[in-house]
C-alpha positions as CSV (number, residue, x, y, z in Angstrom):
1,M,105.8,141.8,82.0
2,S,108.7,142.9,84.1
3,G,111.4,145.0,82.4
4,I,114.3,142.6,83.5
5,S,115.9,140.0,81.2
6,E,115.0,136.4,81.5
7,S,118.4,135.4,82.9
8,E,118.2,138.2,85.5
9,F,114.7,137.1,86.4
10,E,115.8,133.6,86.9
11,K,118.5,134.7,89.3
12,V,116.4,137.0,91.4
13,A,113.4,134.7,91.5
14,D,115.5,131.7,92.5
15,V,117.1,133.8,95.3
16,E,113.7,135.0,96.5
17,L,112.2,131.5,96.6
18,R,115.2,130.2,98.5
19,R,114.9,133.0,101.0
20,L,111.2,132.3,101.4
21,I,111.7,128.6,102.1
22,D,114.5,129.4,104.6
23,A,112.1,131.7,106.4
24,L,109.2,129.2,106.2
25,D,111.4,126.4,107.6
26,E,111.7,128.5,110.8
27,L,108.0,128.6,111.4
28,G,107.9,125.1,112.9
29,D,105.8,122.0,112.4
30,E,102.5,123.7,111.5
31,I,103.5,123.8,107.8
32,D,105.6,121.7,105.5
33,P,107.3,123.9,102.9
34,E,109.0,122.3,99.9
35,L,110.9,123.9,97.0
36,Q,111.3,122.0,93.7
37,M,112.1,123.4,90.3
38,G,110.9,126.9,91.0
39,V,107.7,125.8,92.8
40,L,107.4,126.5,96.5
41,S,104.6,124.4,98.0
42,I,103.4,125.1,101.5
43,L,101.4,122.1,102.9
44,F,99.2,122.3,106.0
45,E,98.1,119.6,108.4
46,D,94.6,119.7,107.0
47,G,95.7,119.0,103.5
48,T,95.5,122.6,102.2
49,K,98.3,123.8,99.9
50,F,99.6,127.3,99.1
51,V,101.9,127.7,96.1
52,V,104.5,130.3,95.3
53,N,106.2,129.8,92.0
54,S,108.4,131.6,89.4
55,H,106.7,132.1,86.1
56,R,109.5,132.6,83.6
57,A,107.4,133.5,80.6
58,A,105.7,136.4,82.5
59,R,108.8,137.1,84.5
60,Q,106.7,137.2,87.6
61,I,106.4,135.3,90.9
62,W,102.9,133.9,91.3
63,M,101.2,133.0,94.5
64,A,98.0,131.0,95.0
65,A,96.4,130.8,98.5
66,D,92.9,130.7,99.9
67,R,91.3,130.7,96.5
68,R,93.1,133.9,95.5
69,A,96.0,134.6,93.2
70,W,98.7,137.3,93.1
71,H,101.2,138.1,90.3
72,F,104.4,139.9,91.5
73,D,106.7,141.8,89.3
74,Y,110.3,142.6,90.3
75,R,110.5,146.4,90.7
76,E,112.9,148.5,92.7
77,G,114.4,145.4,94.3
78,R,111.1,144.1,95.5
79,W,108.3,141.8,94.3
80,L,105.1,143.8,93.9
81,T,101.7,143.4,92.4
82,S,100.2,146.0,90.1
83,S,98.4,147.3,93.2
84,D,101.7,147.4,95.2
85,D,101.0,144.4,97.4
86,E,104.4,143.0,98.4
87,L,105.3,139.3,98.3
88,W,106.5,138.8,101.8
89,S,103.8,140.8,103.5
90,S,101.1,139.1,101.3
91,L,102.4,135.6,102.2
92,T,102.7,136.6,105.9
93,A,99.0,137.7,105.9
94,V,97.6,134.6,104.2
95,L,99.7,132.4,106.5
96,A,98.5,134.2,109.6
97,S,94.9,133.9,108.5
98,K,95.2,130.2,107.8
99,L,97.1,129.4,111.0
100,G,95.0,131.7,113.1
101,S,98.0,133.3,114.8
102,D,100.6,136.0,114.2
103,V,103.3,135.0,111.7
104,S,106.7,136.6,111.3
105,L,108.7,135.7,108.3
106,A,112.3,136.8,108.7
107,A,114.2,137.4,105.4
108,S,117.7,136.0,105.4
C-alpha cells in the first residue's frame, strides 16, 4: 500500500484520471474514453474495453487491458508498479498494440 493518506490519494488519483481522459480525448474517434466515479473506461469499436480506476482501499490506480492487470502506487510524484512500470507509458503501449499504430499521450 502506498505511504500517502487516503485524502491525498483521492486528490492525486482524481487529478491523474482527469489528465488521462483529457489526453485520450485527443486521440480521435478510434476510442471512446469515459470517466465516471473514479473509473476510466476506454471503449474500442470492436467492443473491447480497457479500464483504469482508482482503488481507494489499496491506494493504487489499477489498469486492466488485454487480459493483463497492473497496480500502480504513487511514488516520487509518479504512478509506478512494483517493477517500475509507469502508468502513462504502460497505457500508451497497450493502446498502441491494440490500435496497431503509434500512440502519443500528451499529459496536460
